[in-house]
C-alpha positions as CSV (number, residue, x, y, z in Angstrom):
1,X,4.3,7.5,-12.7
2,X,5.3,4.6,-14.6
3,X,5.0,1.9,-12.2
4,X,1.8,3.1,-11.4
5,X,0.3,3.2,-14.8
6,X,1.5,-0.8,-15.1
7,X,-0.3,-1.3,-11.9
8,X,-3.3,0.4,-12.8
9,X,-3.3,-1.6,-16.4
10,X,-2.8,-4.9,-14.3
11,X,-5.8,-3.3,-11.7
12,X,-8.1,-2.5,-15.2
13,X,-7.5,-6.3,-16.7
14,X,-8.8,-6.9,-12.7
15,X,-11.9,-5.3,-14.5
16,X,-11.2,-5.1,-18.0
17,X,-16.0,-23.1,-13.8
18,X,-24.7,-33.4,-15.7
19,X,-27.3,-35.1,-17.1
20,X,-30.4,-32.9,-17.0
21,X,-28.6,-29.4,-16.2
22,X,-25.9,-28.3,-18.9
23,X,-26.1,-31.0,-21.3
24,X,-29.9,-30.4,-21.9
25,X,-29.6,-26.7,-22.4
26,X,-26.8,-27.0,-24.6
27,X,-28.6,-28.9,-26.8
28,X,-31.4,-26.7,-26.7
29,X,-29.2,-23.7,-27.3
30,X,-26.8,-25.5,-29.9
31,X,-27.6,-23.1,-32.8
32,X,-26.9,-20.1,-30.7
33,X,-24.1,-18.0,-32.5
34,X,-21.2,-16.2,-30.9
35,X,-23.2,-12.7,-31.0
36,X,-26.4,-14.3,-29.7
37,X,-24.1,-15.8,-26.4
38,X,-22.5,-12.8,-25.8
39,X,-25.6,-10.7,-26.0
40,X,-27.2,-13.5,-23.5
41,X,-24.1,-12.7,-21.3
42,X,-24.3,-8.8,-21.6
43,X,-28.0,-9.1,-20.6
44,X,-27.2,-11.1,-17.7
45,X,-24.6,-9.0,-16.5
46,X,-26.7,-5.8,-16.9
47,X,-29.4,-7.8,-15.1
48,X,-26.5,-8.4,-12.2
49,X,-25.3,-4.9,-12.0
50,X,-29.1,-3.9,-11.4
51,X,-29.0,-6.3,-8.2
52,X,-32.6,-7.8,-8.9
53,X,-33.0,-10.9,-6.7
54,X,-29.3,-11.2,-6.0
55,X,-28.4,-12.0,-2.4
56,X,-25.9,-10.1,-0.3
57,X,-22.4,-12.2,0.0
58,X,-19.1,-11.5,1.6
59,X,-15.8,-13.1,1.2
60,X,-12.1,-12.8,1.9
61,X,-9.8,-12.1,-0.8
62,X,-5.8,-12.4,-0.6
63,X,-3.7,-10.5,-3.4
64,X,0.0,-10.6,-4.1
65,X,1.7,-8.6,-6.4
66,X,5.4,-8.6,-6.9
67,X,7.9,-6.1,-9.1
68,X,10.6,-8.0,-10.6
69,X,13.7,-6.2,-12.1
70,X,15.5,-7.2,-15.4
71,X,17.1,-10.4,-13.9
72,X,13.6,-11.7,-12.6
73,X,14.7,-11.2,-8.7
74,X,11.7,-9.7,-6.6
75,X,12.2,-6.1,-5.8
76,X,9.0,-5.5,-3.8
77,X,6.5,-8.2,-2.6
78,X,3.3,-7.2,-1.3
79,X,0.4,-9.7,0.1
80,X,-2.9,-7.7,1.1
81,X,-5.8,-9.2,2.7
82,X,-9.3,-7.7,1.8
83,X,-12.9,-8.2,2.9
84,X,-15.0,-7.8,0.1
85,X,-18.9,-7.3,0.5
86,X,-21.0,-8.3,-2.6
87,X,-24.3,-6.1,-1.7
88,X,-27.5,-5.0,-4.1
89,X,-25.1,-6.0,-7.0
90,X,-22.2,-3.7,-6.4
91,X,-19.0,-4.8,-4.9
92,X,-17.2,-3.1,-1.7
93,X,-13.7,-3.7,-0.8
94,X,-12.0,-2.8,2.6
95,X,-8.1,-3.3,3.1
96,X,-7.5,-5.6,6.3
97,X,-3.9,-6.3,5.8
98,X,-0.6,-5.2,3.8
99,X,2.3,-8.0,4.7
100,X,0.4,-9.2,7.6
101,X,0.2,-5.8,9.5
102,X,-2.9,-3.5,9.3
103,X,-2.6,-0.8,6.5
104,X,-0.7,2.2,6.9
105,X,-2.8,5.9,5.7
106,X,-0.2,5.5,2.7
107,X,-1.7,2.3,1.8
108,X,-5.4,3.1,2.6
109,X,-5.1,6.2,0.4
110,X,-3.6,3.7,-2.7
111,X,-6.6,1.9,-1.9
112,X,-8.9,4.6,-1.9
113,X,-7.4,6.0,-5.4
114,X,-7.7,2.3,-6.6
115,X,-11.4,2.5,-5.7
116,X,-11.8,5.3,-7.9
117,X,-9.7,4.5,-10.8
118,X,-12.1,0.9,-10.8
119,X,-15.2,3.4,-11.1
120,X,-13.6,5.6,-13.4
121,X,-12.9,2.5,-15.5
122,X,-16.3,1.4,-15.5
123,X,-18.0,4.5,-16.2
124,X,-19.2,5.2,-12.4
125,X,-19.8,8.2,-10.2
126,X,-16.9,8.2,-7.7
127,X,-19.7,9.0,-5.1
128,X,-21.6,5.9,-6.2
129,X,-20.8,3.9,-2.9
130,X,-19.1,0.5,-4.4
131,X,-18.8,-0.9,-7.9
132,X,-19.5,-3.4,-10.2
133,X,-15.8,-5.0,-11.2
134,X,-18.0,-8.4,-10.8
135,X,-19.5,-7.4,-13.6
136,X,-17.5,-6.2,-16.6
137,X,-19.5,-7.0,-19.6
138,X,-21.0,-3.4,-20.5
139,X,-22.5,-2.5,-24.2
140,X,-19.3,0.0,-24.7
141,X,-16.8,-2.8,-23.7
142,X,-18.5,-5.5,-26.2
143,X,-19.0,-3.0,-28.9
144,X,-15.1,-2.8,-29.1
145,X,-14.5,-6.3,-30.2
146,X,-15.4,-9.0,-32.8
147,X,-16.4,-12.5,-31.1
148,X,-16.2,-15.9,-32.8
149,X,-17.5,-19.2,-31.1
150,X,-14.8,-21.7,-31.2
151,X,-16.1,-24.7,-29.4
152,X,-17.4,-26.3,-26.0
153,X,-15.4,-27.2,-23.1
154,X,-16.6,-28.4,-19.2
155,X,-15.4,-25.4,-16.5
156,X,-16.1,-26.9,-12.8
157,X,-18.3,-29.6,-14.4
158,X,-20.5,-27.3,-16.4
159,X,-20.8,-26.7,-20.0
160,X,-19.4,-23.5,-21.2
161,X,-19.1,-21.9,-24.7
162,X,-15.7,-21.1,-25.4
163,X,-15.6,-17.8,-27.5
164,X,-12.7,-16.1,-28.9
165,X,-12.7,-12.3,-29.2
166,X,-10.4,-9.8,-30.7
167,X,-10.4,-6.2,-31.6
168,X,-12.7,-4.8,-34.4
169,X,-11.0,-3.4,-37.3
170,X,-10.5,-0.7,-37.6
171,X,-9.9,-0.1,-34.1
172,X,-12.1,2.0,-31.6
173,X,-11.2,5.8,-30.9
174,X,-8.4,6.4,-28.2
175,X,-9.5,9.1,-25.4
176,X,-7.7,7.4,-22.6
177,X,-4.7,5.1,-21.6
178,X,-7.0,2.0,-21.3
179,X,-8.8,2.8,-24.6
180,X,-5.0,2.2,-26.3
181,X,-4.8,-1.3,-24.3
182,X,-8.2,-2.4,-25.2
183,X,-7.5,-2.1,-28.7
184,X,-4.6,-4.2,-28.3
185,X,-5.7,-7.5,-26.2
186,X,-7.5,-10.4,-27.5
187,X,-8.1,-13.7,-26.0
188,X,-10.6,-16.4,-24.9
189,X,-14.2,-16.3,-22.7
190,X,-15.8,-19.3,-21.8
191,X,-19.5,-18.5,-20.9
192,X,-22.0,-20.9,-18.8
193,X,-24.2,-22.8,-21.3
194,X,-27.1,-22.5,-18.7
195,X,-26.5,-19.2,-16.9
196,X,-24.9,-17.2,-19.4
197,X,-21.9,-16.2,-16.9
198,X,-18.2,-15.9,-17.4
199,X,-16.9,-18.6,-15.7
200,X,-13.3,-17.9,-17.2
201,X,-11.4,-15.4,-19.1
202,X,-8.0,-15.2,-20.8
203,X,-6.5,-12.4,-22.2
204,X,-2.9,-11.4,-23.7
205,X,-1.4,-8.2,-25.2
206,X,-1.3,-8.4,-29.3
207,X,1.2,-5.6,-29.4
208,X,3.0,-3.3,-27.6
209,X,1.5,-0.2,-25.8
210,X,3.4,3.1,-25.1
211,X,2.7,4.4,-21.7
212,X,2.5,8.3,-22.0
213,X,3.3,8.6,-25.4
214,X,6.3,6.1,-25.0
215,X,8.4,8.7,-23.6
216,X,8.5,7.2,-20.0
217,X,7.4,3.9,-20.6
218,X,5.9,0.8,-22.5
219,X,3.8,-2.4,-21.8
220,X,5.5,-5.1,-24.0
221,X,3.6,-8.1,-22.4
222,X,0.2,-8.9,-20.7
223,X,-1.0,-12.4,-19.9
224,X,-4.2,-12.5,-17.6
225,X,-6.4,-15.1,-16.5
226,X,-9.6,-14.8,-14.6
227,X,-11.9,-17.5,-13.0
228,X,-15.4,-17.1,-11.6
229,X,-17.3,-19.4,-9.4
230,X,-21.0,-20.3,-9.2
231,X,-21.6,-19.3,-5.8
232,X,-25.3,-20.4,-5.4
233,X,-28.1,-20.3,-8.0
234,X,-27.6,-17.4,-10.5
235,X,-24.8,-16.0,-8.4
236,X,-21.4,-15.8,-9.9
237,X,-18.1,-14.0,-8.1
238,X,-14.4,-13.6,-9.3
239,X,-12.6,-16.3,-7.3
240,X,-8.9,-16.2,-8.9
241,X,-7.0,-13.8,-10.9
242,X,-3.2,-13.9,-12.3
243,X,-1.2,-11.6,-14.4
244,X,1.9,-11.3,-15.9
245,X,3.2,-7.7,-16.9
246,X,6.2,-7.0,-18.6
247,X,7.8,-3.7,-20.0
248,X,10.1,-0.8,-19.9
249,X,10.1,1.8,-17.1
250,X,12.2,4.8,-18.4
251,X,15.5,3.1,-19.7
252,X,14.9,0.1,-17.2
253,X,12.8,-3.3,-17.8
254,X,10.6,-4.3,-15.4
255,X,8.1,-6.8,-14.6
256,X,5.3,-7.0,-12.4
257,X,3.3,-10.4,-11.5
258,X,-0.1,-10.5,-9.6
259,X,-2.3,-13.4,-8.2
260,X,-5.5,-13.4,-6.0
261,X,-7.4,-15.6,-4.5
262,X,-11.0,-15.3,-3.0
263,X,-12.3,-17.8,-0.3
264,X,-15.2,-18.1,2.3
265,X,-17.8,-16.8,0.5
266,X,-20.6,-16.7,2.6
267,X,-24.0,-15.0,3.0
268,X,-23.5,-11.6,4.6
269,X,-26.7,-11.9,6.8
270,X,-24.4,-14.5,8.6
271,X,-22.1,-11.8,9.4
272,X,-24.7,-9.2,10.7
């Protein structure tokens, strides 16, 4: 149960980068505050979620999860291959392989549970058919944090606003385990200065989080990175993530490392 909680947290993190292009836009938007940048990014995310004018795409995702013991030795290694469809603003994930073999019934059941977890975390119906994991910014999530514009960087050749975030004080009420996690994380977002899409995110845990009241586990460390790629005009998709999660399972230390890489992005029409 504790291992599932760790992986659920890792999965949730999976929720919860020119002369006349970005530079010209940056001059025009130079007076924007952090709140205005985040507001534009939130509006963009909601527009994408609605699927308005977004092309349908498919791509391949490879994820690797390793569970390590207290000495750093790998206890379990899983490599999974997925076919991902991005259609009408929603993401549909199909598990194709586990460690080079077709997935068994147990793995397919776990995948179904993971999909349900994502929809629950994102506030979606279980019968919705797909989820909006590509568009994790929601008004509810944004309301939990304070944001500060701390600079500008170039991400994948495009100018981006660098915005630090941390939980509000006093912290938001806790109704679920993920709420407790959100009240402990902080980090940096890089938001594209032209299209106001999140180009990169780096997240870390500020203090330890008890799992199930601390009786059977505790999350002590979390470091998570997400990179998004501009596929075509106005369309950005998650292309890389890495996570390092460390804590306690009953009386034993445990550590889980994750990494995912997406590739072969192509219009869905080419596969039909």
